[in-house]
C-alpha positions in Angstrom: 3.6 53.5 196.6 6.7 54.6 198.5 10.0 54.8 196.6 12.9 52.6 197.5 16.2 54.2 197.9 18.7 52.9 195.3 21.4 55.2 196.5 21.8 58.7 197.9 21.1 60.2 194.5 18.5 57.9 193.1 15.3 56.2 194.2 12.7 54.2 192.4 9.4 52.4 192.8 9.2 48.7 193.7 7.6 46.8 190.9 6.4 43.2 190.5 6.5 40.5 187.8 4.1 37.5 187.6 6.5 35.4 189.6 6.1 37.8 192.5 2.4 37.6 193.0 -0.2 34.8 193.6 -4.0 34.7 193.1 -5.8 34.2 196.4 -8.8 31.7 196.6 -12.1 33.2 197.7 -15.0 31.8 199.7 -16.7 30.6 196.6 -15.8 28.1 193.8 -17.5 27.6 190.5 -18.1 24.9 188.0 -15.6 25.4 185.1 -18.4 24.7 182.6 -20.0 28.0 183.8 -17.0 30.1 183.0 -17.0 32.5 180.1 -13.7 33.6 178.6 -15.4 35.9 176.0 -14.4 39.5 175.5 -15.4 42.3 173.2 -13.5 45.2 171.7 -15.5 47.7 169.6 -18.0 45.7 167.5 -16.1 42.4 167.7 -16.6 39.6 170.1 -14.1 36.8 170.7 -14.5 33.6 172.7 -10.9 33.7 173.9 -9.2 36.8 175.3 -6.3 36.2 172.9 -4.3 38.2 170.4 -1.6 36.3 168.6 1.5 38.5 168.4 2.5 40.0 165.1 5.6 37.7 164.8 6.5 36.1 161.5 7.3 32.9 163.5 3.8 32.8 164.9 1.2 34.4 162.6 0.9 33.6 158.9 -2.4 34.0 157.0 -3.1 30.4 157.7 -2.5 30.5 161.4 -4.4 33.8 161.7 -7.4 32.0 160.2 -6.9 29.0 162.5 -6.7 31.2 165.6 -9.8 33.1 164.5 -11.7 29.9 164.1 -10.6 28.8 167.6 -12.0 32.0 169.1 -8.9 34.3 169.2 -7.5 37.0 166.9 -4.3 36.6 164.9 -2.3 39.9 164.2 -0.2 39.7 161.1 3.0 41.7 160.8 2.8 43.9 157.8 6.5 44.7 157.9 7.5 41.1 158.0 8.3 38.4 155.5 4.6 38.0 154.4 4.7 41.4 152.8 8.2 41.3 151.4 8.0 37.9 149.6 5.4 36.4 147.3 6.0 33.0 149.0 7.8 33.3 152.4 7.7 29.5 153.0 11.1 28.8 151.4 12.6 31.7 153.4 11.1 30.3 156.6 12.4 26.8 155.7 15.9 28.3 155.1 15.9 30.0 158.5 14.9 26.9 160.3 17.9 25.1 158.8 20.5 27.6 160.1 22.2 27.9 163.5 21.5 31.0 165.6 24.6 33.0 164.5 23.9 32.3 160.8 20.2 32.9 161.2 20.7 36.3 162.9 22.9 37.5 160.0 20.5 36.1 157.4 17.5 37.8 159.0 19.1 41.2 158.7 19.4 40.5 155.0 15.9 39.1 154.5 14.2 42.0 156.3 16.0 44.6 154.1 13.9 43.5 151.1 11.3 46.3 150.5 7.8 46.0 151.7 5.3 45.7 148.8 2.0 47.4 149.3 0.2 45.0 147.0 1.1 42.1 149.3 -0.4 44.0 152.3 -3.8 43.8 150.5 -3.2 40.2 149.5 -2.4 39.0 153.0 -5.3 40.8 154.7 -7.6 39.6 151.9 -6.6 36.0 152.5 -7.6 36.2 156.1 -10.8 38.2 155.5 -12.0 35.8 152.8 -11.9 33.0 155.4 -14.6 34.8 157.4 -12.6 35.6 160.5 -11.8 39.1 162.0 -8.7 40.6 160.5 -6.0 42.4 162.4 -2.7 43.8 161.1 0.3 45.6 162.6 2.5 48.4 161.5 5.1 50.4 163.5 4.5 54.1 164.0 7.4 54.9 161.6 5.7 53.2 158.7 2.1 53.9 159.5 1.6 57.1 157.6 3.2 55.7 154.4 1.4 52.3 154.4 -1.9 52.8 156.3 -4.0 53.5 153.1 -3.1 50.0 151.8 -4.2 48.5 155.1 -7.6 50.3 155.2 -8.3 49.7 151.5 -7.7 46.0 152.1 -10.6 45.9 154.6 -8.8 45.3 157.9 -11.1 45.1 160.9 -8.6 46.1 163.7 -5.5 48.2 163.0 -2.6 47.7 165.4 0.1 50.3 165.7 2.9 48.6 167.6 6.5 49.3 168.6 8.8 48.6 171.5 7.6 51.8 173.1 4.8 53.9 171.6 4.0 57.4 173.0 1.3 59.9 172.4 4.0 62.6 172.3 6.9 61.7 170.1 9.5 64.5 169.5 11.7 64.6 166.4 13.9 67.4 165.0 14.2 65.5 161.7 10.6 64.7 160.6 7.0 65.3 161.4 6.0 62.5 163.8 2.8 60.6 163.6 0.0 62.5 165.4 -1.8 59.6 166.9 -4.8 61.5 168.1 -5.4 63.1 164.6 -4.6 59.8 162.8 -7.0 57.7 164.9 -9.8 60.2 164.6 -9.6 60.1 160.8 -9.8 56.3 160.6 -13.0 54.3 160.3 -11.6 51.3 162.0 -10.7 50.8 165.7 -7.0 51.1 166.6 -4.9 49.2 169.2 -1.6 50.9 170.1 1.4 49.9 172.2 3.6 49.1 173.9 3.4 51.2 177.1 4.2 50.3 180.7 3.3 53.2 183.0 0.2 54.9 184.3 1.0 58.3 182.6 1.9 56.7 179.2 -1.2 54.6 179.2 -3.5 57.6 180.1 -2.0 59.7 177.3 -2.5 56.9 174.8 -6.1 56.4 175.9 -6.7 60.1 175.2 -5.7 59.5 171.5 -8.9 57.6 171.0 -7.3 54.1 170.9 -9.7 51.2 171.4 -7.1 49.2 173.2 -3.6 49.4 174.6 -0.8 46.9 174.4 0.9 46.9 177.8 4.5 45.6 178.2 8.0 46.7 177.4 11.0 44.4 177.4 9.1 41.4 178.6 8.8 39.2 175.5 10.6 35.8 175.8 12.3 36.3 172.4 13.1 40.0 173.1 16.4 41.4 174.3 15.2 45.0 174.8 16.2 45.0 178.5 19.7 43.8 177.8 20.2 46.0 174.7 18.8 49.3 175.9 18.0 48.7 179.6 14.3 49.6 179.2 11.6 47.5 180.8 8.9 47.3 183.5 7.8 44.1 185.4 4.5 43.0 183.9 2.2 42.7 187.0 3.0 46.4 187.9 2.7 47.6 184.3 -0.7 46.0 183.8 -2.0 47.3 187.2 -0.8 50.8 186.4 -2.5 50.7 183.0 -5.7 49.4 184.6 -5.6 52.4 187.0 -5.3 54.7 184.0 -8.3 53.0 182.4 -10.4 53.5 185.5 -9.4 57.2 185.7 -9.9 57.7 181.9 -13.3 56.1 182.2 -14.3 58.9 184.6 -12.5 61.6 182.7 -14.1 60.7 179.3 -17.6 60.2 180.7 -17.7 56.4 180.2 -15.3 55.5 177.4 -13.7 52.1 178.2 -10.2 51.4 176.7 -9.1 47.8 176.7 -5.9 46.8 178.3 -4.0 44.0 176.5 -1.1 42.4 178.3 1.8 41.8 176.0 4.8 39.8 177.1 6.2 37.6 179.9 3.4 35.0 179.8 4.5 31.4 179.3 1.8 29.4 181.2 -1.9 29.5 181.8 -1.1 30.7 185.3 0.7 33.8 183.9 -2.3 34.5 181.8 -4.6 34.3 184.8 -2.3 36.7 186.7 -2.4 39.1 183.9 -6.2 39.2 183.9 -6.2 39.4 187.7 -4.0 42.5 187.5 -6.5 44.2 185.3 -5.9 43.0 181.7 -8.9 42.5 179.4 -7.0 40.2 177.1 -3.5 38.9 176.4 -1.2 39.0 173.4 0.9 35.8 173.1 3.9 35.1 170.9 6.5 32.6 171.9 4.0 30.2 173.6 2.2 29.9 170.3 5.4 29.2 168.4 5.3 25.8 170.0 2.3 24.8 167.9 2.9 22.3 165.1 1.3 24.7 162.6 3.5 27.7 163.6 5.4 29.1 160.6 8.6 29.4 162.6 9.1 25.7 162.3 10.2 25.3 165.9 11.7 28.8 166.4 10.4 32.1 167.7 11.7 35.6 167.0 10.2 39.0 167.5 9.5 42.0 165.3 12.8 43.7 166.1 15.1 40.7 165.6 15.9 41.8 162.0 16.6 45.4 162.8 19.6 46.4 160.6 21.4 48.5 163.2 20.3 47.4 166.7 18.5 44.0 166.8 16.5 43.6 170.0 15.5 40.0 169.7 17.0 36.6 169.7 15.8 33.4 168.0 14.5 30.9 170.5 14.2 27.2 170.0 10.6 26.3 170.6 10.0 22.5 170.1 6.5 21.6 169.1 4.3 20.8 172.0 1.0 20.0 170.2 -1.4 21.5 167.8 -2.6 25.0 168.0 -5.9 23.8 169.4 -4.0 21.8 172.1 -1.8 24.7 173.0 -4.8 27.0 173.5 -7.6 24.6 174.6 -6.0 21.3 175.4 -6.0 18.5 176.3 -2.6 19.0 177.9 0.1 16.3 177.6 2.5 18.1 180.0 2.1 19.3 183.5 3.9 22.7 183.3 1.0 24.9 182.2 2.4 25.5 178.7 -0.4 23.6 177.0 -4.1 24.2 177.4 -3.3 27.8 178.3 -6.9 29.0 178.4 -8.1 25.9 180.2 -5.7 27.1 182.9 -7.3 30.5 183.0 -10.8 29.0 183.2 -9.7 26.7 186.1 -8.2 29.7 187.9 -11.5 31.6 187.6 -13.5 28.5 188.7 -11.3 28.0 191.8 -11.8 31.6 192.8 -15.5 31.7 192.0 -15.6 34.1 189.1 -17.6 33.5 185.9 -16.4 36.4 183.6 -13.2 38.1 182.9 -14.5 41.5 184.2 -15.4 39.9 187.5 -12.0 38.1 187.7 -10.2 41.4 187.5 -11.4 42.0 191.1 -9.8 38.8 192.5 -7.5 39.3 195.4 -3.8 38.9 194.7 -0.9 38.6 197.2 2.7 39.7 196.9 4.6 36.5 197.3 8.2 36.9 196.1 9.1 33.6 197.9 7.2 31.8 195.1 10.0 32.8 192.7 12.6 31.3 195.0 10.6 28.1 195.4 10.1 27.9 191.6 13.8 28.2 190.9 14.6 25.6 193.6 12.1 23.2 191.9 13.7 23.8 188.5 17.2 23.0 190.0 15.8 19.9 191.6 14.3 18.8 188.3 17.6 19.4 186.5 19.5 17.3 189.1 16.9 14.6 188.8 17.5 14.5 185.0 21.2 14.5 185.5 21.5 18.2 184.4 
């Protein structure tokens, strides 16, 4: 792709977000009842290509179990409130009663309480005992210290997640986590991320990861782009990672690494575009915070919102839009695509004639930046119509 000149001394690639592309109908359509949304990673099969993000406002042991029973995978944050407090419910209720300024200050206090390894085992055990697949998340900084508690608890999928995770971290102060060595020594599959470029994705695939989280600075509740200026539009990030997956498949002699889109997805159409760009599954956070069962009680905030020195997340008001089942599988009571998310994906596949996710990755897409302008004009018209 040709670079665009930013100025005499700087050029850069043109990149695209979901609003800049559209899925193109093909010559064939298909009955929605003949669509399969199932995907597999390692030994595990899921009926929905969904990971629920490791956000305290989205995934509790109870919601992880509910998501598992609906066909997805809930990832619990092992550095969050659930591993710092015996009973986080009063803490979550307190936060729900605070305004944003007070909540931001209180979060920094609440997340300074030490993580308790015994609670790691307890939370994973609660999910495992319900008979669903367990997944839990640590940042690279805490993985070496806490991973034994995670493995001993019987986790099925281990997620190593940060704003940006690289296969080549350099530090003059401490010995960084050697991802390739670490993954090779584990008996469970590992998902790592985030990353957002071809080279970063390829290097992470070479560590032995089973899946990659793709997306940096795109989360609805995240402020990474504003705080540190780092971010890549999601459609391009996913397509780059899918290209790395294709090349690594040849390089490794057939080893397939799953690409999981993480961020910037609000509607079923966004999810469909993520799969169309090459994702095998999606990780959702804020859209699931609108479920009546969500532990955030009508709010969403990310993993970095409570950072003591440089918070990179805001707390978003997310009024309930339905039950978790309705958010994922319908029926929808609104027409904006934020409810029945995977019904939207299935309908997109049916309208373009594809029956599986792997096939749908081959669908034609079109660069259509005018859609963004049209969408903003429609939003303005709606606000005017409502007196806004």
